[in-house]
matplotlib code that plots the C-alpha trace (Angstrom):
import matplotlib.pyplot as plt

x = [22.9, 24.1, 26.8, 25.6, 27.8, 27.1, 27.7, 27.3, 28.8, 32.4, 30.8, 30.8, 27.3, 26.0, 28.5, 27.3, 23.9, 24.5, 26.6, 23.9, 21.9, 24.8, 25.3, 21.8, 22.3, 25.4, 23.5, 21.0, 23.9, 24.5, 28.1, 28.5, 31.2, 31.5, 33.1, 34.7, 38.1, 40.6, 40.4, 36.9, 37.6, 38.6, 34.5, 33.7, 34.4, 32.4, 34.8, 31.9, 31.8, 34.2, 35.8, 36.9, 39.0, 39.0, 39.9, 43.2, 44.7, 42.1, 41.1, 44.5, 44.7, 45.0, 42.6, 39.6, 40.1, 40.7, 37.3, 35.8, 36.9, 35.6, 32.2, 32.2, 33.4, 32.4, 32.6, 30.8, 29.7, 33.4, 34.0, 30.4, 31.3, 34.1, 32.3, 29.5, 32.8, 34.3, 30.7, 30.7, 34.1, 33.6, 30.3, 33.0, 35.4, 32.7, 31.0, 34.3, 35.9, 32.1, 32.1, 35.5, 35.1, 31.8, 33.1, 36.0, 33.9, 31.3, 28.8, 25.0, 23.2, 24.1, 22.7, 22.8, 22.6, 20.2, 22.9, 25.4, 24.3, 27.1, 25.2, 22.0, 23.6, 26.1, 23.5, 21.3, 23.6, 24.9, 21.3, 22.1, 19.2, 19.6, 17.8, 17.9, 18.1, 17.7, 20.4, 19.1, 15.9, 14.7, 15.3, 12.3, 10.7, 7.2, 5.6, 4.8, 7.7, 10.6, 13.5, 16.1, 18.2, 16.0, 14.7, 10.9, 8.2, 5.2, 2.3, -0.4, -0.8, -0.2, 2.1, 4.1, 4.4, 5.8, 8.7, 9.3, 9.6, 11.7, 14.1, 14.3, 15.5, 18.1, 19.3, 19.5, 21.4, 23.8, 24.6, 24.9, 28.1, 26.9, 24.1, 26.4, 28.3, 24.8, 24.2, 27.6, 27.6, 24.4, 24.9, 27.9, 26.6, 23.7, 21.1, 18.0, 19.0, 18.7, 20.9, 19.7, 20.0, 16.0, 16.2, 18.9, 16.7, 15.6, 12.6, 12.3, 12.6, 13.5, 13.9, 14.2, 15.3, 12.7, 9.0, 5.9, 4.6, 8.0, 8.3, 6.2, 2.7, 3.9, 1.4, 3.8, 5.7, 6.1, 4.3, 7.6, 9.0, 8.8, 9.5, 11.8, 13.1, 16.4, 19.1, 21.0, 22.9, 20.4, 23.6, 26.7, 27.7, 31.3, 31.8, 35.4, 36.6, 37.0, 32.9, 30.9, 27.8, 29.0, 27.6, 24.1, 23.0, 19.3, 17.1, 18.6, 17.6, 20.5, 21.0, 23.1, 24.8, 26.4, 26.9, 28.0, 31.3, 31.8, 30.7, 32.1, 35.1, 32.8, 34.1, 32.2, 28.9, 29.5, 30.8, 27.1, 25.5, 27.3, 26.7, 22.8, 23.1, 25.0, 22.1, 19.3, 21.8, 21.3, 23.8, 25.4, 27.4, 29.0, 30.6, 32.6, 33.5, 37.2, 36.6, 38.4, 41.7, 41.9, 42.5, 38.9, 37.7, 38.8, 37.5, 33.9, 34.0, 34.5, 32.0, 29.3, 29.4, 29.0, 31.2, 33.1, 34.5, 34.8, 32.7, 29.4, 27.0, 24.4, 21.4, 22.1, 22.5, 19.8, 17.5, 18.5, 18.8, 16.0, 16.9, 19.4, 20.8, 21.9, 22.6, 20.1, 21.8, 19.3, 20.9, 20.6, 17.0, 15.8, 17.5, 16.3, 13.0, 13.1, 14.5, 11.2, 13.8, 12.8, 15.4, 16.9, 17.7, 20.7, 21.4, 24.4, 24.4, 23.6, 19.3, 19.8, 17.8, 14.9, 15.4, 15.2, 12.0, 10.7, 11.3, 9.0, 6.5, 5.9, 6.0, 8.9, 11.3, 12.6, 15.2, 17.6, 20.2, 23.6, 25.4, 23.1, 21.5, 22.5, 22.7, 20.4, 18.0, 19.2, 18.5, 14.9, 14.4, 15.7, 13.5, 10.6, 11.7, 12.2, 9.0, 6.3, 4.6, 3.4, 7.0, 6.5, 3.2, 4.4, 7.2, 5.4, 3.4, 6.5, 8.2, 5.8, 5.8, 9.5, 9.1, 6.8, 8.8, 10.6, 14.4, 16.9, 15.6, 12.3, 14.8, 16.5, 13.1, 12.5, 15.6, 15.4, 12.0, 12.0, 15.3, 13.1, 16.1, 12.7, 9.5, 7.8, 7.4, 4.2, 5.8, 6.6, 3.0, 1.6, 3.4, 3.0]
y = [133.7, 135.0, 136.7, 139.7, 141.3, 144.8, 146.4, 150.1, 152.8, 154.0, 157.0, 158.2, 159.0, 155.6, 153.7, 155.5, 154.7, 151.3, 150.9, 152.0, 149.5, 146.9, 147.7, 146.9, 143.5, 142.5, 144.1, 141.0, 138.5, 138.6, 139.1, 141.9, 143.0, 145.5, 144.4, 147.1, 148.9, 149.2, 152.7, 152.5, 150.9, 154.0, 154.8, 152.0, 152.9, 150.8, 147.8, 145.2, 145.5, 143.7, 145.2, 143.4, 144.8, 143.8, 145.1, 146.4, 145.6, 148.0, 150.3, 150.1, 152.6, 156.1, 156.2, 156.5, 160.7, 161.1, 159.6, 161.5, 164.6, 164.0, 163.1, 166.3, 168.5, 166.8, 170.0, 169.8, 166.7, 165.2, 165.1, 164.0, 160.9, 160.2, 159.9, 157.7, 155.5, 155.5, 154.0, 151.2, 150.4, 150.2, 147.9, 145.7, 144.9, 144.4, 141.6, 140.5, 140.3, 139.4, 135.7, 134.9, 137.2, 136.2, 132.5, 133.4, 135.2, 132.6, 135.2, 134.3, 137.3, 140.1, 144.2, 145.9, 149.7, 150.0, 152.7, 149.7, 147.5, 144.9, 143.9, 142.5, 140.9, 139.0, 137.8, 136.7, 135.2, 132.6, 132.6, 134.2, 136.3, 140.2, 142.9, 146.6, 149.3, 153.4, 155.4, 158.3, 158.7, 155.4, 154.3, 152.6, 153.7, 155.0, 156.4, 159.8, 160.0, 161.9, 160.4, 161.2, 163.5, 165.3, 168.6, 168.7, 169.3, 166.1, 167.1, 164.7, 165.6, 164.1, 166.8, 166.0, 162.6, 163.5, 165.4, 162.5, 160.3, 162.4, 163.2, 159.5, 158.8, 161.6, 160.2, 156.4, 157.8, 159.7, 156.6, 154.2, 153.0, 151.8, 150.2, 148.4, 147.1, 146.2, 143.9, 142.4, 141.0, 139.9, 138.0, 136.8, 135.7, 133.8, 136.7, 137.8, 140.6, 144.1, 147.5, 149.9, 150.2, 149.9, 145.9, 145.0, 145.3, 142.7, 140.5, 139.8, 143.1, 146.8, 149.9, 153.1, 155.9, 158.0, 158.3, 157.7, 161.6, 162.8, 161.3, 162.2, 160.5, 156.7, 154.3, 151.1, 150.1, 146.6, 145.1, 144.4, 147.7, 149.6, 152.9, 153.0, 156.6, 157.4, 154.6, 156.2, 154.4, 154.2, 155.6, 158.1, 158.6, 158.7, 162.0, 163.4, 164.9, 168.7, 167.9, 170.4, 172.2, 175.9, 178.5, 179.8, 183.0, 183.1, 185.5, 185.1, 183.2, 180.7, 179.0, 175.9, 175.4, 172.1, 171.0, 167.8, 165.3, 165.6, 169.7, 171.1, 172.6, 175.1, 178.3, 180.8, 179.2, 179.4, 182.9, 183.8, 182.0, 184.2, 187.4, 186.4, 185.4, 188.7, 190.6, 189.0, 189.3, 185.7, 183.4, 180.7, 177.5, 176.7, 172.8, 172.2, 168.7, 169.2, 170.9, 173.9, 175.6, 178.0, 180.9, 180.3, 179.6, 183.3, 184.4, 182.9, 184.4, 187.9, 187.4, 187.0, 183.2, 183.1, 179.9, 177.9, 174.0, 171.0, 168.8, 169.3, 167.3, 167.3, 166.2, 168.1, 171.1, 170.8, 170.1, 173.5, 175.7, 177.6, 176.9, 174.9, 175.7, 172.4, 170.7, 168.2, 165.4, 162.6, 162.2, 165.9, 166.4, 163.3, 164.5, 168.0, 166.4, 164.6, 167.7, 169.9, 172.4, 174.0, 173.8, 176.3, 173.4, 174.3, 171.0, 170.4, 166.9, 163.2, 163.1, 166.4, 168.2, 165.5, 165.6, 169.7, 169.3, 166.9, 169.6, 172.1, 169.6, 168.7, 172.3, 172.0, 174.4, 176.1, 175.7, 178.0, 177.5, 177.2, 178.1, 181.7, 182.5, 185.9, 186.8, 188.9, 185.8, 183.8, 185.9, 186.5, 182.8, 182.6, 185.2, 183.2, 179.8, 182.1, 183.7, 181.6, 179.4, 176.8, 175.5, 174.5, 173.3, 170.8, 169.7, 168.7, 166.6, 165.2, 164.7, 162.6, 160.3, 160.0, 159.3, 156.2, 154.8, 152.3, 153.7, 151.3, 148.8, 148.3, 147.7, 145.1, 143.6, 143.6, 142.1, 139.4, 138.4, 138.5, 136.1, 134.1, 134.3, 135.4, 135.8, 138.7, 141.4, 142.9, 146.2, 145.5, 144.3, 147.4, 150.0, 149.4]
z = [144.2, 140.6, 139.4, 137.2, 134.8, 134.1, 130.4, 130.0, 127.9, 129.1, 130.8, 134.6, 134.4, 133.4, 135.4, 138.5, 138.2, 137.4, 140.1, 143.0, 141.0, 141.7, 145.5, 145.8, 144.0, 146.1, 149.3, 148.5, 148.0, 144.3, 142.8, 140.3, 137.7, 135.5, 131.9, 129.4, 128.6, 131.0, 131.7, 132.3, 135.8, 137.4, 137.8, 140.0, 143.5, 145.4, 146.9, 147.0, 142.9, 140.6, 137.1, 134.6, 132.1, 128.3, 124.8, 125.4, 122.3, 120.4, 123.5, 125.6, 129.1, 128.7, 125.4, 127.0, 127.6, 123.9, 123.4, 126.1, 124.5, 121.4, 122.7, 124.8, 121.7, 118.3, 116.5, 112.9, 110.8, 110.5, 114.2, 115.1, 113.2, 114.6, 117.8, 116.3, 114.8, 118.5, 119.2, 116.4, 118.0, 121.4, 120.5, 118.0, 120.8, 123.4, 121.3, 120.4, 124.0, 126.2, 125.4, 127.0, 129.8, 130.6, 130.3, 132.6, 135.1, 135.7, 134.6, 135.6, 133.9, 132.2, 133.3, 129.9, 129.2, 126.6, 125.1, 124.9, 122.2, 122.8, 126.1, 125.0, 121.8, 123.5, 126.1, 123.5, 121.4, 124.0, 125.8, 129.0, 130.6, 130.5, 131.6, 129.9, 132.0, 130.6, 132.3, 129.8, 128.1, 127.3, 123.5, 122.7, 119.8, 118.8, 115.8, 117.2, 120.2, 119.1, 119.5, 123.1, 120.5, 118.9, 121.1, 119.3, 121.9, 121.9, 119.9, 119.0, 115.4, 111.3, 111.2, 114.0, 113.4, 109.6, 111.6, 114.0, 110.7, 109.0, 112.1, 112.7, 109.0, 109.3, 112.7, 111.4, 108.1, 110.5, 112.9, 109.9, 111.4, 114.2, 112.6, 110.9, 113.8, 115.5, 112.3, 111.6, 115.1, 115.4, 112.7, 113.8, 117.3, 115.1, 116.0, 113.6, 111.7, 113.5, 113.4, 116.2, 119.8, 120.3, 118.6, 121.4, 124.6, 127.0, 126.3, 129.9, 131.7, 131.4, 134.0, 133.6, 135.3, 134.2, 135.7, 133.3, 134.3, 133.1, 129.6, 126.3, 126.1, 125.8, 124.0, 123.2, 126.0, 126.6, 129.7, 131.1, 130.8, 134.4, 135.3, 138.7, 138.8, 139.7, 140.6, 143.5, 146.5, 149.6, 151.9, 151.5, 147.8, 147.1, 146.3, 146.2, 149.6, 148.2, 147.6, 150.2, 150.9, 151.0, 153.5, 151.5, 153.2, 154.3, 152.7, 149.4, 146.3, 145.5, 142.3, 141.4, 137.8, 136.5, 133.0, 134.2, 133.7, 130.5, 129.4, 132.5, 130.5, 128.6, 130.6, 128.3, 128.8, 132.8, 132.3, 130.7, 133.6, 136.3, 134.5, 134.5, 138.0, 139.5, 137.1, 139.5, 142.7, 143.4, 144.8, 142.5, 143.5, 140.4, 140.0, 136.8, 137.5, 136.7, 134.0, 134.5, 136.1, 139.0, 137.2, 135.3, 138.7, 139.8, 136.8, 137.2, 141.0, 139.2, 136.8, 139.8, 140.7, 144.9, 144.9, 142.2, 142.5, 140.8, 142.7, 145.0, 146.8, 144.2, 145.8, 149.1, 146.8, 144.9, 147.8, 149.1, 145.2, 144.4, 140.9, 138.9, 135.5, 133.8, 130.5, 131.0, 131.7, 132.9, 136.7, 137.3, 135.9, 137.7, 140.8, 140.7, 140.6, 143.5, 145.2, 144.0, 141.8, 138.8, 136.0, 133.2, 130.7, 128.6, 126.4, 124.7, 123.3, 123.3, 124.7, 126.6, 123.8, 124.2, 128.1, 127.8, 125.8, 128.4, 130.9, 129.1, 128.2, 132.1, 133.2, 135.5, 134.1, 130.7, 127.8, 125.9, 123.7, 125.3, 122.3, 121.6, 124.6, 126.5, 129.9, 129.8, 128.1, 130.9, 133.7, 132.2, 132.4, 135.8, 137.1, 135.9, 137.6, 141.0, 140.6, 138.9, 140.9, 138.5, 138.3, 142.3, 141.3, 138.8, 140.4, 143.4, 141.3, 140.0, 143.0, 144.5, 141.1, 141.9, 145.3, 144.8, 142.1, 144.1, 142.9, 143.2, 145.5, 143.1, 140.2, 141.8, 142.9, 139.0, 138.4, 140.6, 140.0, 136.2, 136.0, 138.9, 141.5, 144.1, 144.3, 142.2, 145.0, 145.9, 144.9, 141.4, 140.7, 142.7, 141.2, 137.3]

ax = plt.figure().add_subplot(projection="3d")
ax.plot(x, y, z, "-o")
ax.set_aspect("equal")
plt.show()
């Protein structure tokens, strides 16, 4: 059996998905250890999975919270540059610390999140096998596919390709500090030149939380790329004790609103959502993931929310909801697809604009600006989601793709097959 080291960005949503995959690997007899800055250990809740802290000299305990605050609210260009510098610093630290940790722990293979270049760079530099996991939208590039961070719709035309090319050039310029980090660490590890996340992916196996029918039409994914759908634990999820299902009244529409773990402090946006649901006379559950205080919770209830809480059992709530208002985070969107719940996407940052565009492309929801959409406009969009049958029809088709994608178990099958830990399961061959 193998000992897997997991390398991912220090974000709850990424650790959550990879912890589910790690749990499946542990159930098969392997060992799994996450490796990152000390504060990231709080995200590993499965007692079967290890955590090894590195980089305390440059990323000491207590420093992650400030990095997360910057990521959640970068503000203007200077703030955005600071977030990019944080990314570069994290990659530098991990590239510096991982080789020693891998040796100390006796790591046999790496599970590398696509959004953290260090996993692939160090594994390749040490000659270790590794697999890449796309917890967010895949970073694999194609000439006519907008980058995940871009809000553009898909269009098969020369005009669209020029837009994609121009926006990609702007993105690469903005990401200069991170590109320089990748290039410098690749050189230090004796690797061929590279400077982007898309150049740090596994040649053995790449798995993605998406399904093919959700993404824009792809033509150039490698043969070892696999859409496996949501990475979720097969049993009871690790939920906070206060997480519970509200007493939802029958015969009246029910809407769930969540902006994820990084954006849950956006009181003004939640208030507009509450006003919209009051206008429609629907039940609304807001989960702010600990971003708001008690007075703000009461203010949202006065504004139109039926319930306001820090955490809710998302999959169970989505299974009951008639619509969801979301920041278009990958985890929430894939859970909504699985539950056949139409989505009002309010993309804020990271790959959320690209995910929102794919929600519209797939016909499973609508999108609006989180900055400029009024409560009245949100009410109009929610009314469409609640009344128009085309969303339900498209969700029915797409949810079938998610159900057939294999999820966590298939991802583990692919990893074991790629690393020759077991024979190639029949499902790996038949689902691609």
